C-alpha positions in Angstrom: 25.6 4.8 -9.9 21.8 4.7 -9.4 20.5 4.0 -5.9 19.6 0.4 -5.5 16.7 1.0 -3.0 13.7 2.7 -4.5 10.5 4.1 -2.9 9.6 0.7 -1.6 12.7 -1.5 -1.2 14.6 -3.1 -4.1 12.4 -4.0 -7.1 13.1 -5.4 -10.6 12.7 -8.3 -12.9 13.5 -11.4 -10.8 16.7 -13.0 -12.0 17.3 -10.2 -14.3 20.2 -7.7 -14.3 19.6 -6.4 -10.7 17.3 -8.5 -8.6 19.3 -11.8 -8.5 19.7 -14.6 -5.9 23.2 -13.3 -5.4 21.8 -9.8 -4.5 19.2 -11.4 -2.1 21.9 -13.1 -0.2 24.0 -9.9 0.1 21.0 -7.9 1.2 20.3 -10.5 3.9 23.9 -10.4 5.1 24.2 -6.7 5.0 20.9 -6.0 6.7 21.8 -8.4 9.5 25.2 -6.7 9.9 23.6 -3.2 10.0 20.4 -3.8 12.0 21.5 -6.5 14.3 19.2 -8.7 16.4 18.9 -12.5 16.6 15.8 -13.5 14.5 14.7 -12.7 11.1 11.4 -13.6 9.4 10.9 -13.9 5.7 7.6 -13.8 4.0 6.7 -13.9 0.2 4.0 -13.6 -2.2 3.1 -16.3 -4.7 5.5 -15.4 -7.7 7.4 -18.3 -9.0 10.7 -16.5 -8.2 9.8 -16.2 -4.5 11.3 -19.5 -3.2 14.6 -18.7 -5.1 15.0 -15.3 -3.4 13.8 -16.7 -0.1 16.4 -19.4 0.0 19.2 -16.8 -0.9 18.1 -14.2 1.5 17.8 -16.8 4.3 21.3 -17.9 3.6 22.5 -14.3 4.0 20.7 -13.9 7.3 22.0 -17.2 8.7 25.6 -16.4 7.5 25.4 -13.3 9.8 24.3 -15.5 12.7 20.5 -14.8 12.6 18.1 -17.6 13.1 15.6 -17.4 10.2 11.9 -18.3 10.3 10.3 -18.8 6.9 6.6 -17.7 6.9 5.8 -18.8 3.4 3.1 -17.1 1.5 1.8 -14.2 3.7 0.7 -10.6 3.3 3.4 -7.9 3.7 1.8 -6.5 7.0 2.2 -10.0 8.5 6.0 -9.5 8.4 5.6 -5.9 9.7 3.3 -7.1 12.6 5.7 -9.9 13.7 8.6 -7.2 13.9 6.3 -4.9 15.7 5.2 -7.5 18.2 8.8 -8.4 19.1 8.6 -11.9 17.5 11.4 -10.8 15.1 14.2 -8.3 14.9 14.3 -8.0 11.1 11.7 -8.8 8.6 11.9 -9.3 4.8 9.0 -9.4 2.4 9.7 -10.8 -1.0 7.1 -9.2 -3.3 6.6 -6.6 -6.1 3.2 -5.7 -4.8 0.9 -4.8 -7.6 3.6 -5.2 -10.3 3.3 -7.9 -13.0 4.5 -11.5 -12.4 8.1 -11.2 -13.8 9.0 -8.6 -11.2 9.8 -9.2 -7.6 11.2 -7.1 -4.7 12.9 -7.1 -1.4 11.2 -5.0 1.5 13.0 -4.8 4.7 11.4 -4.0 8.1 13.4 -3.2 11.3 12.5 -4.0 14.8 9.3 -2.1 15.7 7.8 -3.0 12.3 8.8 0.0 10.3 10.2 0.1 6.8 13.8 1.2 6.7 14.4 5.0 6.3 16.5 6.2 3.3 19.4 6.6 5.7 19.1 3.1 6.9 18.8 1.8 3.3 21.9 3.8 2.3 23.9 2.1 5.1 22.6 -1.4 4.1 23.5 -0.7 0.5 27.0 0.5 1.3 27.5 -2.8 3.3 26.7 -5.0 0.3 29.5 -7.2 -0.6 31.6 -6.4 2.5 32.9 -9.3 4.5 32.6 -8.3 8.1 33.0 -10.9 10.8 31.2 -14.1 10.2 30.1 -16.6 12.8 31.2 -20.2 12.7 30.2 -23.5 14.4 27.1 -23.3 16.4 27.0 -19.5 16.1 25.9 -19.8 12.4 22.1 -19.0 12.2 19.5 -21.6 11.6 16.8 -21.7 9.0 13.4 -23.3 9.7 9.7 -23.1 8.8 7.9 -20.7 11.1 5.3 -22.0 13.6 1.9 -21.5 11.9 0.8 -19.9 15.2 2.8 -16.8 14.2 0.5 -16.2 11.1 -2.4 -17.2 13.3 -1.5 -14.5 15.8 -1.6 -11.9 12.9 -5.1 -13.1 11.9 -6.3 -12.8 15.5 -4.9 -9.3 15.8 -6.8 -8.3 12.7 -10.1 -9.7 14.1 -9.6 -7.9 17.3 -9.9 -4.5 15.6 -13.5 -5.0 14.4 -16.0 -2.3 15.3 -18.9 -4.7 14.8 -19.3 -8.2 13.4 -20.5 -8.1 9.8 -22.7 -11.1 10.3 -25.0 -11.7 7.3 -23.0 -9.5 4.8 -22.1 -11.3 1.7 -18.8 -10.2 0.1 -16.7 -11.1 -2.8 -13.0 -11.0 -2.1 -10.5 -10.8 -4.9 -7.2 -12.2 -3.7 -5.2 -11.2 -7.0 -3.7 -14.8 -7.0 -1.4 -13.3 -4.4 -0.7 -13.3 -0.7 -4.4 -12.6 0.2 -5.2 -16.1 -1.0 -3.5 -17.6 2.1 -5.3 -15.5 4.6 -8.1 -13.2 3.5 -11.1 -15.6 2.8 -10.6 -17.3 6.3 -10.3 -13.9 8.1 -13.4 -12.5 6.5 -15.3 -15.7 7.3 -14.2 -15.6 10.9 -15.3 -12.0 11.0 -18.8 -13.3 10.3 -19.3 -12.5 6.7 -20.5 -14.9 3.9 -17.4 -15.0 1.6 -17.1 -15.7 -2.1 -13.4 -15.8 -2.9 -12.2 -15.2 -6.4 -8.6 -15.3 -7.9 -7.8 -17.1 -4.6 -5.9 -20.2 -6.0 -2.6 -18.6 -5.2 -1.4 -19.1 -8.9 1.5 -16.9 -8.8 2.1 -17.2 -12.5 -1.0 -15.0 -12.9 -0.5 -12.7 -9.9 -2.3 -9.3 -10.6 -3.1 -10.5 -14.1 -6.5 -9.1 -14.8 -7.4 -9.2 -11.2 -6.8 -7.5 -7.8 -6.8 -3.9 -6.9 -5.4 -2.7 -10.2 -8.0 -4.6 -12.2 -11.4 -4.2 -10.8 -13.6 -5.3 -13.7 -13.7 -8.9 -12.8 -14.6 -8.1 -9.2 -17.4 -5.8 -10.4 -18.9 -8.5 -12.5 -18.6 -11.0 -9.6 -20.4 -8.8 -7.2 -23.3 -8.5 -9.5 -23.3 -12.2 -10.4 -23.4 -13.3 -6.8 -25.7 -10.5 -5.5 -23.2 -9.5 -3.0 -23.3 -6.6 -0.5 -19.8 -5.5 -1.6 -16.6 -6.6 -3.1 -13.0 -6.1 -1.7 -10.0 -6.3 -3.9 -6.4 -6.8 -2.7 -3.2 -6.5 -4.6 -0.3 -9.0 -4.9 1.0 -8.7 -1.3 -2.3 -7.6 0.3 -1.2 -4.3 1.5 -3.9 -2.5 -0.5 -7.7 -2.6 -0.4 -10.2 -1.1 -2.8 -13.9 -1.8 -2.8 -17.0 -2.3 -5.1 -20.5 -1.5 -3.8 -23.6 -3.7 -4.5 -24.3 -2.0 -7.8 -20.8 -2.6 -9.1 -19.6 0.9 -8.6 -15.9 1.4 -7.5 -15.2 2.8 -4.1 -11.7 4.2 -4.5 -9.0 4.8 -2.0 -10.2 8.3 -1.1 -13.7 7.0 -0.3 -12.3 4.0 1.7 -10.1 6.5 3.6 -13.1 8.8 4.4 -15.1 5.8 5.6 -12.4 4.7 7.9 -11.8 8.5 9.1 -15.5 9.0 9.9 -15.6 5.6 11.8 -12.6 6.4 13.9 -13.9 9.9 14.6 -17.2 8.6 15.7 -15.5 6.4 18.2 -13.2 9.2 19.3 -10.2 7.3 18.0 -9.1 9.6 15.2 -6.0 11.4 16.8 -6.3 15.2 16.5 -9.4 14.8 14.2 -6.8 14.6 11.4 -6.2 12.3 8.4 -3.1 12.2 6.2 -3.5 11.8 2.5 -1.3 12.7 -0.5 -1.6 15.6 -2.9 -3.3 13.2 -5.4 -6.3 12.7 -3.2 -9.4 14.3 -4.8 -10.5 17.8 -3.7 -13.9 16.1 -3.0 -12.3 14.1 -0.3 -10.8 17.1 1.3 -14.0 19.0 1.3 -15.9 16.0 2.7 -13.5 15.7 5.5 -13.4 19.3 6.4 -17.3 19.4 6.3 -17.1 16.6 8.8 -14.7 18.4 11.1 -11.7 16.5 10.0 -8.4 18.2 9.1 -6.5 16.9 6.1 -2.6 16.9 6.0 -1.3 16.3 2.4 2.0 14.8 1.6 4.0 14.0 -1.6 2.9 10.8 -3.3 4.2 7.6 -1.6 3.3 5.6 1.5 6.6 6.5 3.2 5.6 10.2 3.1 2.2 9.4 4.6 3.9 7.4 7.4 6.5 10.1 8.1 3.6 12.7 8.4 1.7 10.4 10.7 4.7 9.8 13.0 5.7 13.5 13.1 2.1 14.7 13.9 1.0 11.8 16.0 -1.8 11.0 13.7 -3.6 7.6 13.6 -4.8 7.3 10.0 -3.4 8.0 6.6 -3.6 6.6 3.1 -3.5 7.0 -0.7 -6.0 6.8 -3.5 -4.5 3.4 -4.4 -6.2 1.9 -1.3 -2.9 1.7 0.7 -4.2 2.8 4.1 -2.2 2.9 7.4 -4.3 2.6 10.6 -1.6 3.6 13.1 -3.3 2.2 16.3 -3.2 -1.4 14.8 -0.3 -1.5 12.2 2.9 0.1 11.2 2.4 -0.2 7.5 -0.4 -0.4 4.9 -2.7 -3.5 5.5 -5.4 -4.4 3.0 -7.1 -6.9 5.3 -7.2 -4.6 8.2 -8.7 -2.0 5.9 -11.3 -4.3 4.6 -12.3 -5.3 8.1 -12.7 -1.6 9.0 -15.1 -1.1 6.1 -17.1 -4.2 7.0 -17.2 -3.3 10.7 -18.4 0.2 9.8 -21.2 -1.2 7.6 -22.3 -3.4 10.5 -22.2 -0.7 13.1 -24.2 1.8 11.1 -26.6 -0.6 9.2 -25.6 1.3 6.0 -24.7 0.0 2.6 -21.3 0.7 1.2 -22.8 3.1 -1.3 -24.4 5.1 1.5 -21.1 5.3 3.4 -19.1 6.2 0.2 -21.6 8.9 -0.7 -19.9 11.3 1.8 -17.2 12.0 -0.8 -18.5 13.7 -4.0 -15.6 13.2 -6.3 -14.7 16.1 -8.6 -14.1 15.5 -12.3 -10.4 15.1 -12.7 -8.2 15.3 -15.8 -4.5 14.2 -16.1 -2.5 15.3 -19.1 1.1 14.2 -19.7 3.1 16.9 -21.5 6.4 16.1 -23.1 8.6 18.9 -21.8 11.6 19.3 -19.6 10.7 18.6 -16.0 11.9 22.1 -14.9 9.0 23.5 -16.8 6.9 22.6 -13.8 8.5 25.6 -12.0 9.1 28.0 -15.0 7.8 31.6 -14.2 5.3 31.6 -17.2 3.8 28.2 -16.0 3.5 29.3 -12.4 1.8 32.5 -13.6 -0.7 30.5 -15.6 -1.4 28.0 -12.8 -2.0 31.0 -10.4 -4.4 32.5 -12.9 -6.3 29.3 -13.3 -6.5 28.6 -9.6 -7.8 32.1 -9.0 -10.5 31.6 -11.5 -11.5 28.3 -9.8 -11.8 30.2 -6.6 -11.5 27.2 -4.3 -14.0 25.1 -6.3 -11.2 23.1 -8.0 -7.4 22.9 -8.0 -4.3 22.5 -10.2 -1.3 20.2 -9.6 1.8 20.0 -11.7 4.2 17.1 -11.0 7.4 16.5 -13.0 8.0 12.8 -13.8 10.9 11.3 -11.8 12.1 9.2 -14.8 11.4 10.9 -18.0 11.0 14.4 -19.6 7.3 14.8 -18.8 5.3 17.2 -16.7 2.0 15.8 -15.4 -0.8 18.4 -15.4 -3.7 17.5 -13.1 -6.9 19.6 -12.9 -10.0 19.1 -10.8 -13.0 21.3 -11.5 -16.8 21.3 -10.7 -17.5 20.0 -14.2 -15.8 17.7 -16.7 -15.9 20.4 -19.4 -14.2 23.0 -17.2 -11.5 20.6 -16.0 -10.8 19.7 -19.6 -10.5 23.3 -20.7 -8.2 24.2 -17.8 -6.0 21.2 -18.4 -5.6 21.9 -22.1 -4.7 25.6 -21.5 -2.1 24.7 -19.0 -0.7 21.8 -21.1 -0.3 24.3 -23.9 1.7 26.7 -21.8 3.9 23.8 -20.3 4.6 22.6 -23.9 5.9 25.9 -25.1 9.1 25.3 -23.4 
């Protein structure tokens, strides 16, 4: 049987074959039995299925004897922050992040604010459907709306991290009709920025629909229309942040990560002068960091691998091209609003435009070719020989990355090179070799 928990909790079509109210109840009950504690908090994004799953999960926690505080619509990092601060022993976020509206998900956080490890998830999964000992009478947990001050404390925490107040900066914030709608415009205004909020109605039926961090076209147009200094885009649960400069040019996650890294280094707050990124970060980012005296540790794709490397090495910053950044001195998980504030603070502290800050990274042309082939072809001797020959020819000015798909017979061939023509040629040659198998 396939593992229930994926790379970021349980995810699927809400009320479909897997992600049901019955499952949410069992996950709440099992998580409480395995992780213990006394208080659980539940947050959700704006999807129509959220209240259904919230009610079921709350019943599961309460049936195990936990008192449940319902946060309502909040960003995922709000849940993590409350677990990290000691306000809760277990946290559950109901969201499918950047996925389309019909999907939803269950993300668990343990005391301390960290997502569950694979081993912890396996124990929770094994406990699903077990009876265990159930409290009765007054020992049954309660379910109540959380004090708004809890979410207010999260907002105050975010604002306390500002390097400098972005007074006078005009920004457009795209809330993706999701969790950011409830918090982001107010936080950025309190920081001192002039804010134009778009896709901020909290219309969960259209979450991530042509908006947010996965669809930047509308934000680009809005920045130009309003003559803004920049635009910030969040995804459905607000744990990501991408940006658009005043000209409408996209500032991707590599560039956002570079801006944050240089800001922390300038303040002496970049632990070990090292930043953690995944293997998908552009080589231009790696070169920019090393030219600035910053070492880059690269991991497999996925925020959990970034977090593991940060914890293992004692590093304070890591992130992905998607705009999912972890600022370890202030958060235990990716936080889009925290990231956005760091960008604004850096602009204010330096007096530089976003385009000027982002120019530190000269992105190399990149080509990605999906080749229909057995996934084992990525490690076949003839393929490895071809990759080695191409890398030798690039002589450090580019790179090659082969990644087998985790779900289908496809090998992804990614090439970066000094010119688009060179990248295309190398990618096609390697794709031909991979496809021979």
